[in-house]
N, C-alpha and C positions, 0 to 999 in steps of 0.2 A: 480529685473527684472521680468516682467510679464511672467509667465511660461505657460499661457493658449495657447499661439501660438505654443508651442513646442509639438512634438510627443513623448509620453512616451513609453519606451520599457517595455515589459512585463517581460523580463528576461535579465536585463542589465549585461554586463560582469563585470563592476565595479559599486559598490554600490553608489559611489559618482558621477556617470555619468549616471543617469537614462533617460536622454532625448537625442533625435537626434538633431544634431546641425543645426542651421539655417544659420550660417556663420562661417568662419574659424578664424576670428580675436581674439576672447577671448582667446583661447588656444595659439595662436601665440604671443599675448602680454604678456601672462604669461611666455612664453619661453624667450622673450626679457628681461623681468625683471630679470629672473634667470641668463641669460648669461651676462648681463651688469655688474654683480658683478665681472666677471673674464676677460672681454674683453672691449676695448674702442669702438669697433664697432660691431654691430650685423646686419647681413643681412640674413633673413630667407625667404623661400618660402615653400608653401605646395600646393599640388593638391589633392582635395578631394571632396566628395559629400556633399551637403547640402540638407535639406528636408523642404518643405513648405506644410503643410497640407491644407492650404486655397486655394492653386492653384492645380487644378487637373493635374495629370501627367498620362502617359500611357506607362510606361516602359514594361508592360506585352504584349503590342501590340494587345490587344483585343478590343480596341476602347471604353472601358467603362470609362476610366479616374479614375478608382477606387484607383490607387496608388497616393501618394502625388508627387508633382513635385520634381524631384531629379536632380538637376543641378550639373555638375562638375565645380568646381571653382578653380582658381589659386589665392592664397593669397600671398601677399608679405609684409614684414615689414622691415623697415630700421631705425636704430638709430646709431649715431656716435658722440662721444665726440667732441665738438667743431663745429659740422656742424649745423649752424643756419638756414639752408634752406633744410631740408631733403625732403620736398615735391617736390622741384625742382630737387633734386638729383634722386628721384624715378621716376619723370616724364621724366627725361633725359634717364633713362634706358628703360622706356616704348616707348619713341619716337625712340630710336635706334632699338629696336625690330620691331616696326611697319615699320620703313624704310626698314629693311632687308626683311620683309614679303611683302612689296609693298602695305601696307595699309595706308589709310588716317585716322589719328586720330584727334579727336577734344575733347577738354575738355569744359564742360559747368559748370560755377561757380554756386555753391549752398551755402547757408548761414549756414546750419546746417546739421550734419550727421544723419543718420538713424540707425546706429549700435552703435557707441560710440560718445560721445560728441566730436566734432572736433573743431579745432581752427577756429574762425570766419575768413572768407576770405581765408582759406586754405582747401577747400573741393570742389570737382568737380565730376560730372558724366563723364564717359568715353564713347565716341562714336567711333566706327570703321566703316567706310563707311556709316555713318549716322545711324547706328544701336546701340542702347544703350547696352553696354556690361559690364559695371562695374562702379566702383567708387574708388576714391582715396582721401586721406586727411591726415592732420596732427592731431595727437591726441591732444586734448585740454590739456593745461598745468596743470589744476586742476585735470583732470582725470589721467594724467601721474603721478602726485604727489601721488594721492590716490593708484595707482597701484605699486608705488615704482620705477618708471622708471625715472632716473635722467636726461635723455637727450631728446631733441626734437625727436619725432618719427613719421615717415611717414608710411602709410599703404595703401594697394590697394587690391581690389578684382576684378577679371575679370572672367566673366561667359564664360568658354570654350565651354559649350554646345551651347550658342548663336553663337559663332564664327564658330563652326562645322556646325550648321544649316545654317548659312550664306554661308559658302563654298559649302554645298550641293545644296542650292538653286541656287547659281551662276552656278554650273556645269550643273544643269538640264536645265537652260535657254539656254546654248550653245550646248546642245546635241540634 
């Protein structure tokens, strides 16, 4: 993995984790591998910050953009023994949540992933109300094998910061 895109911590809490994360999936997939030794199905989610030094952020509110972009991300991973279509199972969960929220979601097929090698034909970007908010896919079988994950595994990341910004923009239009 090219570590030049990561932000290094001057004083990391753990010596084996000296970098700020750019996405949630690596640690989540490690947890999937560990849990599939004990359970036939694993469904995990995490909400956390990711950091991108190449994109200016302004969480300090001073207009300088000196801080890196810090988005709040929802990560989901799903694997179940015997489920040959985990991508569609995870998509069904997303569609159900979107319907309850009154959102129109759209998936746009992509051929390759940008975080982990994904299964060809099982990777898509996620749009809510025509705003790009995330991505979902199925882990490539070769990568799953290398990670020790025995079942087909679907994963998704949704940028909650984008959704919040979208909601704020919508409110300001009506006020």
